[in-house]
FIGUNU-713720 format. One record per residue (C-alpha): residue number from 0; residue in one letter; x, y, z. Coordinates in steps of 0.001 Angstrom, whole numbers. Layout:
<rs>
<r NUM,A,<X,Y,Z>>,
...
</rs>
This chain:
<rs>
<r 0,X,<4074,-12326,18911>>,
<r 1,X,<5734,-14132,16069>>,
<r 2,X,<5631,-12763,12467>>,
<r 3,X,<2742,-15228,11620>>,
<r 4,X,<760,-14935,14415>>,
<r 5,X,<489,-11232,13956>>,
<r 6,X,<-457,-11601,10286>>,
<r 7,X,<-3053,-13896,11235>>,
<r 8,X,<-4216,-11697,13911>>,
<r 9,X,<-3894,-8050,11924>>,
<r 10,X,<-6958,-6793,11120>>,
<r 11,X,<-9092,-2826,10385>>,
<r 12,X,<-10050,-1875,13399>>,
<r 13,X,<-11824,1227,12630>>,
<r 14,X,<-14909,1394,15433>>,
<r 15,X,<-13078,301,18484>>,
<r 16,X,<-10777,3640,18925>>,
<r 17,X,<-9779,4490,22086>>,
<r 18,X,<-8756,8284,22643>>,
<r 19,X,<-5755,7468,24969>>,
<r 20,X,<-2278,8535,23678>>,
<r 21,X,<-49,6601,21824>>,
<r 22,X,<3436,6867,23497>>,
<r 23,X,<6140,8664,21247>>,
<r 24,X,<8167,5843,21233>>,
<r 25,X,<5397,3358,19974>>,
<r 26,X,<5055,5611,16967>>,
<r 27,X,<8717,5484,16419>>,
<r 28,X,<8999,1981,16394>>,
<r 29,X,<6256,998,13833>>,
<r 30,X,<7498,3887,11862>>,
<r 31,X,<10955,2772,12190>>,
<r 32,X,<10053,-914,11356>>,
<r 33,X,<8590,840,8321>>,
<r 34,X,<11447,2173,7303>>,
<r 35,X,<12901,-1341,7222>>,
<r 36,X,<10580,-2962,4034>>,
<r 37,X,<12701,-3026,901>>,
<r 38,X,<12008,-1071,-2322>>,
<r 39,X,<12835,-867,-5659>>,
<r 40,X,<17016,-720,-6099>>,
<r 41,X,<16646,346,-2236>>,
<r 42,X,<15702,3913,-3564>>,
<r 43,X,<13234,4111,-187>>,
<r 44,X,<10895,6587,-1717>>,
<r 45,X,<8672,6475,1112>>,
<r 46,X,<8254,10156,3441>>,
<r 47,X,<5794,9716,7072>>,
<r 48,X,<4002,12791,8138>>,
<r 49,X,<2974,12054,11588>>,
<r 50,X,<-345,13919,13193>>,
<r 51,X,<-1169,14368,16387>>,
<r 52,X,<-3449,16325,18225>>,
<r 53,X,<-7550,17413,17843>>,
<r 54,X,<-7311,20781,15050>>,
<r 55,X,<-4737,18659,13272>>,
<r 56,X,<-6553,15629,13286>>,
<r 57,X,<-10176,17487,12699>>,
<r 58,X,<-8145,19473,9665>>,
<r 59,X,<-6873,16102,8246>>,
<r 60,X,<-10390,14864,9008>>,
<r 61,X,<-12321,16946,6724>>,
<r 62,X,<-9991,16134,3672>>,
<r 63,X,<-11409,12450,4075>>,
<r 64,X,<-14278,11198,2806>>,
<r 65,X,<-17477,10933,5829>>,
<r 66,X,<-16870,7540,6003>>,
<r 67,X,<-13324,8295,6653>>,
<r 68,X,<-13477,11054,8846>>,
<r 69,X,<-15080,9396,12011>>,
<r 70,X,<-12819,6998,11438>>,
<r 71,X,<-10216,9737,11713>>,
<r 72,X,<-12141,11491,14716>>,
<r 73,X,<-11560,8327,16074>>,
<r 74,X,<-7913,7925,16717>>,
<r 75,X,<-5211,10036,18673>>,
<r 76,X,<-2608,9682,16080>>,
<r 77,X,<-2683,9314,12110>>,
<r 78,X,<199,8482,10212>>,
<r 79,X,<-206,9739,6662>>,
<r 80,X,<2285,7852,4231>>,
<r 81,X,<3275,9420,1471>>,
<r 82,X,<5621,8958,-2136>>,
<r 83,X,<8122,10525,-3739>>,
<r 84,X,<7440,8711,-7364>>,
<r 85,X,<10881,11164,-8819>>,
<r 86,X,<12772,9242,-6176>>,
<r 87,X,<11095,5428,-6937>>,
<r 88,X,<12244,3197,-9295>>,
<r 89,X,<10623,2916,-13124>>,
<r 90,X,<11109,-90,-14949>>,
<r 91,X,<10058,136,-18308>>,
<r 92,X,<6796,1702,-17787>>,
<r 93,X,<6124,471,-14106>>,
<r 94,X,<6682,2735,-11144>>,
<r 95,X,<7678,1164,-8329>>,
<r 96,X,<7117,4095,-5835>>,
<r 97,X,<3430,2769,-4966>>,
<r 98,X,<4394,-746,-4270>>,
<r 99,X,<7595,-16,-2115>>,
<r 100,X,<5412,2797,-95>>,
<r 101,X,<3100,-76,36>>,
<r 102,X,<6172,-2516,1367>>,
<r 103,X,<7164,-243,4348>>,
<r 104,X,<2585,-79,4956>>,
<r 105,X,<2803,-3291,5578>>,
<r 106,X,<5703,-3272,8019>>,
<r 107,X,<3969,-830,10091>>,
<r 108,X,<664,-2224,10319>>,
<r 109,X,<2439,-6065,11478>>,
<r 110,X,<4435,-3480,13896>>,
<r 111,X,<1302,-1997,15189>>,
<r 112,X,<-768,-4789,15788>>,
<r 113,X,<3070,-6520,17160>>,
<r 114,X,<2416,-3254,20050>>,
<r 115,X,<-865,-4373,20336>>,
<r 116,X,<-1879,-927,18755>>,
<r 117,X,<-5249,-1042,16228>>,
<r 118,X,<-4837,312,12729>>,
<r 119,X,<-7085,798,9705>>,
<r 120,X,<-5942,1816,5705>>,
<r 121,X,<-7840,4340,4785>>,
<r 122,X,<-7997,5822,1012>>,
<r 123,X,<-10667,7609,1205>>,
<r 124,X,<-9595,10768,660>>,
<r 125,X,<-9156,14343,-1673>>,
<r 126,X,<-5553,14242,-1708>>,
<r 127,X,<-5310,18282,-3042>>,
<r 128,X,<-7179,18816,350>>,
<r 129,X,<-4905,15962,2416>>,
<r 130,X,<-1263,17707,821>>,
<r 131,X,<-2905,21809,1671>>,
<r 132,X,<-4084,20588,5269>>,
<r 133,X,<-121,18958,5875>>,
<r 134,X,<1552,21489,3414>>,
<r 135,X,<2747,18133,1645>>,
<r 136,X,<4575,19485,-1851>>,
<r 137,X,<2712,19124,-5404>>,
<r 138,X,<5166,16235,-6572>>,
<r 139,X,<4283,14254,-3785>>,
<r 140,X,<1984,11531,-3503>>,
<r 141,X,<-553,10866,-855>>,
<r 142,X,<-695,7215,-1004>>,
<r 143,X,<-3071,6066,2456>>,
<r 144,X,<-4193,7092,5790>>,
<r 145,X,<-3854,4866,9095>>,
<r 146,X,<-4571,5585,12567>>,
<r 147,X,<-2572,4187,15245>>,
<r 148,X,<-4303,3926,18352>>,
<r 149,X,<-4777,1804,21445>>,
<r 150,X,<-7873,-1033,21112>>,
<r 151,X,<-11201,354,22937>>,
<r 152,X,<-10981,-3031,24511>>,
<r 153,X,<-9185,-4892,27139>>,
<r 154,X,<-6491,-6082,24542>>,
<r 155,X,<-5961,-5941,21302>>,
<r 156,X,<-6914,-9920,20432>>,
<r 157,X,<-10690,-8863,22295>>,
<r 158,X,<-11148,-5503,19706>>,
<r 159,X,<-10274,-7741,17053>>,
<r 160,X,<-12188,-11481,18001>>,
<r 161,X,<-15628,-10357,15786>>,
<r 162,X,<-14021,-8713,13183>>,
<r 163,X,<-11809,-11561,12793>>,
<r 164,X,<-14774,-13904,13261>>,
<r 165,X,<-15963,-12364,10395>>,
<r 166,X,<-13064,-11835,7805>>,
<r 167,X,<-13205,-14369,5016>>,
<r 168,X,<-10217,-15170,2317>>,
<r 169,X,<-10392,-16700,-1241>>,
<r 170,X,<-9685,-20901,-984>>,
<r 171,X,<-6331,-21003,-1291>>,
<r 172,X,<-6139,-22703,-4743>>,
<r 173,X,<-8280,-20119,-6535>>,
<r 174,X,<-5024,-17376,-5931>>,
<r 175,X,<-2425,-20252,-6291>>,
<r 176,X,<-1225,-21748,-9310>>,
<r 177,X,<1552,-24189,-9646>>,
<r 178,X,<3734,-23840,-13182>>,
<r 179,X,<1299,-21904,-15443>>,
<r 180,X,<-2190,-19441,-14725>>,
<r 181,X,<-5034,-21685,-13747>>,
<r 182,X,<-2314,-24502,-12648>>,
<r 183,X,<-3333,-28521,-13407>>,
</rs>
């Protein structure tokens, strides 16, 4: 799949997830793509916890808010993206670790789309509870969770079609300015 096609096609598939196993090599491939992301001064402040198995996933789902726990429970694999603030770069009063982890997660999402895997960013969780369940140290931030699952459809394109038909974007002219804020 071409990069721009993956960008256009990627969407959050939270209700159409299959419980079919995702092979370890597919999980590793999307995580390797995540680790190729740029980061401030090449600090690479991201860490990922891969959660598999019904008992572990149910425990993680219990740490999420109700609307997110249903999505978590449907997936055979959950990737928990974390940040090491102490490793990340801060310039002035601007820490870059969240931006860096966001870049890594975007790579993961696009690589998953390229492989036909469904994802959905989840930020509705109790960070302290997730840390307890996964034994994540206090100095680490849990940034976002995403399921990795096959869509419950013949293809990713079929599963994404309805979701993409509902997606809207602001007009280009409202978000891109030439020369100064507000443009010409």
